[in-house]
N, C-alpha and C positions, 0 to 999 in steps of 0.2 A: 529890476522884475517887480520890488513890492509895491511900485506904483501900480502898475498894470493889476494886483489883485488886489490893492483899494478900489480902481475902476470898476472892475469887477461884483463889486461888493455891491458896489452904486449902484449896478445896473446900467453901466453904457458901454455901448457896443462896441470892439476895438477891434481892428481892421489895421494887417501891415504891410508893407509892400520892400523889400529889402532891396538895394541896390549894391550890383556886385556880384560873386559868383563867392566869397569871403565870407559873407553876411554868414551867420551861425542860420540854417532853416528852422532847427528844433527850437533856437530861442524865439523864432519869428512865430511857429506856432502855439509856444505857449504863453507869449503875449495874447496872439488875439482871442477873438468870442469862440463860444464852442458854439457849432463843432467842430470845429478850427480845419475848414474843408480847404485843401490847395485848388487857389483861382476862383474860393469866396471869400474867405476869410483873413487868406496870406495870398502873396505874389511873391514872387523873386525872378528878377532881371538881370541878364547878367551886367549890364550894362546902363550907360544914362539916356544913349540912344533909342534903346529897346523900351525905353520907359514909357517912350509916347505909342508904340507899338500897342501898351498894354492898357492905354487909358480908357478904350472902350470897355473893354472887359470888368476893370476896375467900377465906371461910372453903371454898366448894367448893373453889376452885383451890389451898390450901393443904392438903388433904386429897386431893391424890390423887397417888397413888404414884407414878406414871411421873415425877413431878418429883423424886422423892428427896427429899421430905420427912422430920423426922424425929419431928414429932408428930402424931397425927390428932387434930387439932381438931372434930372433925363429931362 
């Protein structure tokens, strides 16, 4: 978590993806950049098979200019 604080202070936007339900959702939220909205800055999927279904959502989120992304992945 200390690395996330340093990254936030440096202005780096952090998005998190948790795979498996045993992942601590609170920790995912704390690592991500504000405003820390589920399905915008962080995503939790139950297994690796579900990860591919979440890819379009993740790509759309990263392509939103209002979130200050550096790269257009669309």
